[in-house]
C-alpha positions as CSV (number, residue, x, y, z in Angstrom):
1,M,5.2,-18.9,-6.4
2,K,8.8,-19.4,-5.4
3,E,9.9,-18.6,-8.9
4,I,8.9,-15.0,-8.6
5,T,11.3,-14.0,-5.8
6,E,14.6,-13.6,-7.6
7,P,13.4,-11.9,-10.8
8,L,11.2,-9.6,-8.7
9,L,14.1,-8.6,-6.4
10,N,16.4,-8.0,-9.3
11,W,13.8,-5.8,-11.0
12,F,13.1,-3.8,-7.9
13,K,16.8,-3.2,-7.3
14,K,17.1,-1.6,-10.8
15,N,13.7,0.1,-11.1
16,K,12.5,1.2,-7.6
17,R,11.3,4.8,-7.3
18,D,13.4,7.2,-5.3
19,L,11.0,7.8,-2.4
20,E,11.9,9.7,0.8
21,W,10.7,7.0,3.2
22,R,13.0,4.5,1.6
23,K,16.0,6.4,2.8
24,D,15.2,5.7,6.5
25,S,14.6,2.2,7.7
26,S,13.5,3.2,11.2
27,A,10.2,1.8,12.4
28,Y,8.9,5.3,13.0
29,S,9.5,6.6,9.5
30,I,8.1,3.4,7.9
31,L,5.0,3.6,10.1
32,V,4.4,7.3,9.3
33,S,4.8,6.7,5.5
34,E,2.6,3.6,5.5
35,I,-0.2,5.4,7.4
36,M,0.0,8.3,5.0
37,L,0.0,6.0,1.9
38,Q,-3.2,4.4,2.9
39,Q,-5.7,5.4,0.2
40,T,-3.3,8.2,-1.0
41,K,-0.8,8.0,-3.9
42,A,2.9,8.2,-3.3
43,Q,3.4,11.4,-5.3
44,A,0.8,13.2,-3.2
45,V,2.3,12.0,0.1
46,R,5.9,13.1,-0.5
47,P,5.6,16.8,0.6
48,Y,3.4,15.8,3.6
49,Y,5.9,13.1,4.7
50,I,8.9,15.4,4.5
51,R,7.2,18.2,6.5
52,F,5.8,15.8,9.0
53,I,9.2,14.1,9.7
54,Q,10.9,17.5,10.0
55,E,8.3,18.7,12.6
56,L,7.8,15.4,14.4
57,P,11.0,13.3,14.0
58,N,10.2,10.5,16.5
59,F,7.5,8.8,18.5
60,E,8.0,11.1,21.5
61,A,7.5,14.2,19.5
62,L,4.4,12.8,17.9
63,A,3.0,11.7,21.2
64,N,3.4,15.1,22.7
65,C,2.2,17.1,19.7
66,D,-1.0,19.1,20.3
67,D,-4.0,18.2,18.1
68,E,-4.2,21.6,16.4
69,K,-0.6,21.2,15.1
70,L,-1.1,17.6,14.1
71,L,-4.2,18.3,12.1
72,K,-2.5,21.3,10.4
73,L,0.4,19.0,9.4
74,W,-2.1,16.5,8.0
75,E,-4.3,19.1,6.3
76,G,-5.1,18.2,2.7
77,L,-4.3,14.5,3.1
78,G,-7.8,13.6,4.2
79,Y,-9.0,10.6,6.3
80,Y,-8.0,12.6,9.4
81,S,-8.7,9.6,11.7
82,R,-5.4,8.3,10.5
83,A,-3.6,11.2,12.1
84,R,-5.4,10.8,15.4
85,N,-4.7,7.0,15.4
86,L,-1.1,7.6,14.6
87,K,-0.7,9.9,17.6
88,N,-2.5,7.4,19.9
89,C,-0.2,4.7,18.6
90,A,2.8,6.9,19.4
91,K,1.5,7.4,23.0
92,Q,1.0,3.6,23.4
93,I,4.6,3.0,22.1
94,I,6.0,5.5,24.6
95,N,3.9,4.3,27.6
96,R,3.9,0.6,27.0
97,H,7.0,-0.2,24.9
98,N,9.7,2.2,26.1
99,G,9.4,4.3,22.9
100,E,10.2,1.4,20.5
101,F,7.8,-0.1,18.0
102,P,7.4,-3.7,19.3
103,K,9.1,-6.5,17.4
104,N,6.4,-9.0,18.5
105,Y,3.5,-9.3,16.1
106,D,0.9,-9.9,18.8
107,E,1.9,-6.8,20.6
108,A,2.3,-4.6,17.5
109,I,-1.2,-5.6,16.1
110,Q,-2.8,-4.2,19.3
111,L,-1.5,-0.7,18.7
112,S,-4.0,2.0,17.7
113,G,-4.6,2.2,13.9
114,I,-2.4,-0.8,13.2
115,G,-3.9,-3.4,10.9
116,D,-2.4,-6.6,9.5
117,Y,-0.9,-4.9,6.5
118,T,0.8,-2.1,8.4
119,C,2.0,-4.5,11.0
120,G,3.6,-6.7,8.4
121,A,5.1,-3.7,6.6
122,V,6.8,-2.3,9.6
123,L,8.0,-5.6,11.1
124,S,9.4,-6.8,7.8
125,R,11.1,-3.6,6.7
126,A,12.3,-2.3,10.0
127,Y,13.2,-5.6,11.7
128,N,13.7,-8.0,8.8
129,L,11.0,-10.3,10.2
130,K,9.2,-12.7,7.9
131,Y,5.7,-11.2,7.7
132,A,3.9,-10.4,4.5
133,A,2.3,-7.0,3.8
134,V,-0.8,-7.5,1.7
135,D,-2.3,-4.3,0.3
136,G,-4.4,-3.6,-2.7
137,N,-1.4,-3.6,-5.0
138,V,-0.3,-7.0,-3.8
139,L,-3.8,-8.4,-4.1
140,R,-4.0,-7.3,-7.7
141,V,-0.6,-8.6,-8.7
142,L,-1.2,-12.1,-7.1
143,S,-4.8,-12.3,-8.5
144,R,-3.5,-11.8,-12.0
145,Y,-0.4,-13.9,-11.5
146,L,-2.4,-16.9,-10.2
147,A,-5.5,-16.1,-12.3
148,S,-7.3,-16.4,-8.9
149,P,-11.1,-16.7,-8.7
150,L,-11.0,-15.4,-5.2
151,N,-12.8,-12.1,-4.4
152,I,-10.1,-9.7,-3.2
153,S,-12.8,-7.8,-1.2
154,S,-13.0,-10.7,1.2
155,A,-10.8,-10.8,4.3
156,T,-10.4,-14.6,3.7
157,T,-8.7,-13.9,0.4
158,K,-6.2,-11.5,2.1
159,T,-5.4,-14.2,4.7
160,I,-4.9,-16.8,2.0
161,F,-2.5,-14.6,0.0
162,K,-0.7,-13.6,3.1
163,K,0.0,-17.2,4.0
164,Q,1.1,-18.0,0.4
165,I,3.6,-15.0,0.4
166,E,5.0,-16.0,3.8
167,K,5.9,-19.4,2.5
168,I,8.2,-17.9,-0.1
169,L,9.7,-14.9,1.7
170,P,13.4,-14.6,1.1
171,Q,16.1,-13.5,3.7
172,N,15.2,-9.9,3.0
173,P,11.4,-10.0,3.5
174,G,11.0,-6.2,3.8
175,I,12.6,-5.6,0.4
176,F,10.5,-8.4,-1.2
177,N,7.3,-6.9,0.3
178,E,8.3,-3.5,-1.2
179,A,9.1,-5.0,-4.5
180,L,5.7,-6.7,-4.8
181,M,3.9,-3.5,-3.9
182,E,6.1,-1.5,-6.3
183,L,5.1,-3.9,-9.1
184,G,1.5,-3.2,-8.4
185,A,2.0,0.5,-8.2
186,T,4.0,1.0,-11.4
187,I,3.5,-2.0,-13.7
188,C,0.5,-4.1,-12.8
189,M,-1.8,-1.2,-12.3
190,P,-5.6,-1.2,-12.1
191,K,-6.4,-0.1,-15.6
192,V,-2.9,0.1,-17.2
193,I,-1.0,-3.2,-17.3
194,L,2.6,-3.0,-18.7
195,C,3.1,-6.7,-19.1
196,D,6.1,-6.3,-21.4
197,Q,8.0,-4.5,-18.6
198,C,6.9,-7.0,-15.9
199,P,9.7,-9.2,-14.5
200,I,7.4,-12.2,-13.8
201,H,5.1,-12.1,-16.8
202,S,6.6,-15.3,-18.3
203,T,5.0,-17.4,-15.5
204,C,1.9,-15.2,-15.0
205,K,-1.2,-17.3,-15.6
206,S,-3.4,-14.4,-16.7
207,F,-0.7,-13.1,-19.1
208,L,-0.3,-16.5,-20.6
209,K,-4.0,-16.7,-21.2
210,Q,-4.3,-13.0,-22.1
211,T,-7.0,-12.5,-19.4
212,Q,-5.2,-9.9,-17.3
213,H,-8.2,-7.4,-17.4
214,Q,-10.5,-10.0,-15.9
215,Y,-8.6,-9.8,-12.6
216,P,-8.8,-9.1,-9.8
217,I,-12.3,-10.2,-9.0
218,K,-13.9,-7.9,-6.4
219,N,-17.3,-6.6,-5.3
220,E,-18.7,-3.8,-7.3
221,K,-18.4,-0.4,-5.6
222,K,-21.4,0.9,-3.7
223,E,-22.9,4.1,-5.0
224,K,-21.9,7.1,-3.0
225,K,-24.5,8.5,-0.6
226,I,-25.7,12.0,-1.6
227,L,-26.1,14.4,1.4
228,E,-27.1,18.1,1.6
229,Y,-25.7,20.5,4.2
230,T,-25.9,24.1,5.0
231,C,-22.7,25.5,6.5
232,I,-23.0,28.3,9.0
233,F,-19.8,30.4,9.3
234,I,-20.2,32.8,12.2
235,T,-18.0,35.9,12.6
236,D,-17.8,39.3,14.4
237,N,-15.7,40.5,11.4
238,Q,-12.5,39.8,13.4
239,K,-12.6,36.1,14.2
240,Y,-14.5,33.1,12.9
241,I,-16.1,30.3,15.0
242,F,-14.8,26.8,14.1
243,T,-15.8,24.0,16.5
244,P,-14.8,20.2,16.5
245,K,-17.4,18.3,14.4
246,P,-19.1,16.0,16.9
247,D,-19.6,12.9,14.9
248,G,-19.5,11.1,11.5
249,V,-17.2,12.0,8.7
250,L,-14.6,14.5,9.8
251,K,-15.3,13.8,13.5
252,D,-13.4,16.1,15.8
253,M,-12.1,18.3,12.9
254,P,-12.6,22.1,13.1
255,A,-15.8,22.9,11.2
256,P,-18.5,25.5,10.8
257,F,-21.9,24.6,12.1
258,L,-23.6,22.1,9.9
259,I,-27.3,21.8,9.3
260,P,-28.2,18.5,7.5
261,S,-30.5,20.2,4.9
262,F,-30.7,23.3,2.7
263,I,-32.1,26.3,4.5
264,Q,-32.8,29.9,3.6
265,G,-31.0,33.0,4.9
266,K,-33.7,33.9,7.4
267,E,-33.5,30.3,8.9
268,A,-29.7,30.7,9.2
269,L,-30.2,33.9,11.1
270,D,-32.7,32.2,13.4
271,F,-30.3,29.3,14.0
272,V,-27.6,31.7,15.2
273,D,-30.0,33.7,17.3
274,N,-31.1,30.4,19.0
275,M,-27.4,29.8,19.9
276,G,-27.6,32.9,22.1
277,L,-25.6,35.0,19.6
278,Q,-27.1,38.2,18.2
279,A,-27.2,37.8,14.4
280,L,-26.9,41.1,12.6
281,R,-27.0,40.0,8.9
282,E,-26.3,37.1,6.6
283,I,-24.2,36.8,3.4
284,K,-24.8,33.9,1.1
285,L,-21.7,32.2,-0.2
286,P,-21.3,30.2,-3.4
287,E,-22.5,26.6,-3.2
288,K,-19.8,23.9,-3.2
289,R,-19.5,20.1,-3.5
290,H,-17.1,17.7,-1.9
291,I,-16.6,14.0,-2.7
292,F,-15.6,11.6,0.1
293,T,-15.0,7.9,-0.3
294,H,-18.6,6.9,0.3
295,Q,-20.4,10.2,0.3
296,I,-20.9,13.3,-1.8
297,W,-21.8,16.5,0.1
298,Y,-23.7,19.3,-1.6
299,M,-23.3,22.5,0.5
300,K,-25.0,25.8,0.7
301,A,-23.3,28.3,3.0
302,Y,-23.9,31.5,4.9
303,K,-21.6,33.9,6.5
304,I,-23.5,35.2,9.6
305,I,-22.2,38.4,11.2
306,V,-22.8,38.7,14.9
307,K,-22.3,41.3,17.6
308,R,-20.3,39.0,19.9
309,L,-18.9,35.4,19.5
310,G,-19.7,34.3,23.0
311,N,-17.5,31.5,24.4
312,Y,-17.2,29.5,21.2
313,P,-13.7,28.8,19.9
314,A,-12.8,31.5,17.3
315,Y,-9.8,32.2,15.2
316,T,-8.5,35.1,13.1
317,E,-8.1,34.7,9.3
318,Q,-4.3,34.2,9.7
319,E,-4.8,31.6,12.5
320,I,-7.2,29.7,10.3
321,I,-4.8,29.8,7.3
322,N,-1.6,29.1,9.2
323,N,-2.5,27.1,12.3
324,L,-5.9,25.4,12.0
325,G,-6.1,22.0,10.3
326,I,-9.3,22.3,8.3
327,S,-10.7,19.7,5.8
328,T,-10.5,20.6,2.1
329,C,-14.3,20.2,2.3
330,F,-14.5,23.5,4.2
331,K,-11.3,25.2,2.9
332,Q,-12.9,25.7,-0.5
333,F,-15.2,28.3,1.2
334,L,-12.4,30.4,2.8
335,K,-11.6,32.7,-0.1
336,D,-15.3,33.9,-0.3
337,L,-15.6,33.8,3.5
338,F,-12.7,36.3,3.9
339,T,-13.6,38.6,1.0
340,K,-17.4,38.9,1.1
């Protein structure tokens, strides 16, 4: 594959997108952007990245950030475990590595939330070390270029491609990694393939055979699991209870009380009474749906008005809107919650 390096680098120099995280080559900014870009498109990430870097400009600021502020900065990006892992990673870097992202691969890969791809991306771009960064874009490009029969869902395939790339990395490995990813993001896309604009199509095996749409080969997606929940929003008409979700999807995120089935209003009142809170009346809210990567939630919801909130964590409407990091899953109820 040595023949792809020069045309790919020349193409990238002329055609790369103007992205905020490309203006700062520090390990911190690269790490933040790479974590945000996992399963999220660049255009969606841009405003979050800018705000995040302004509020938390370095590892120390991130390590010392309280969880409520962190989740608020991440609100809307989804996959909130990424934010918590990023903070844990910053703490480890402060405590173990004197505040500097380690330049040694074996040390870097031990950091919280750092996988092989992120490790290679940071080390190659921040420190110019010869490590590949193999993400979905890269797997797709190489599968088509090589007309590869390998299943890209397999970890073995990623390892094979990583080794192949590291054999041809030029003196500027970080830029090459970016170029390869950029090609997959803007030219060699999943459903749209702009072969006439591709700088390496003349040696691409699938293009020469006109079999581009047969690659990459991967496992079929599993059907999403369908779940039914009843959301119980408890309020004294001044504040609303939101508690950290104890497990599963959205673990530790502020949430209403969730019952894993559909229940009636009388049952919702009984549920709140059994918590030791005096339920006065219930208001049914419009039903909602939320799609996660592997699950679809169908949700009924009740606003339960109580006499007192007890010792549960509770927040005013403005605190919920301005300070509390809530998943989009529950944010869609807020308008009705505050007006009904």
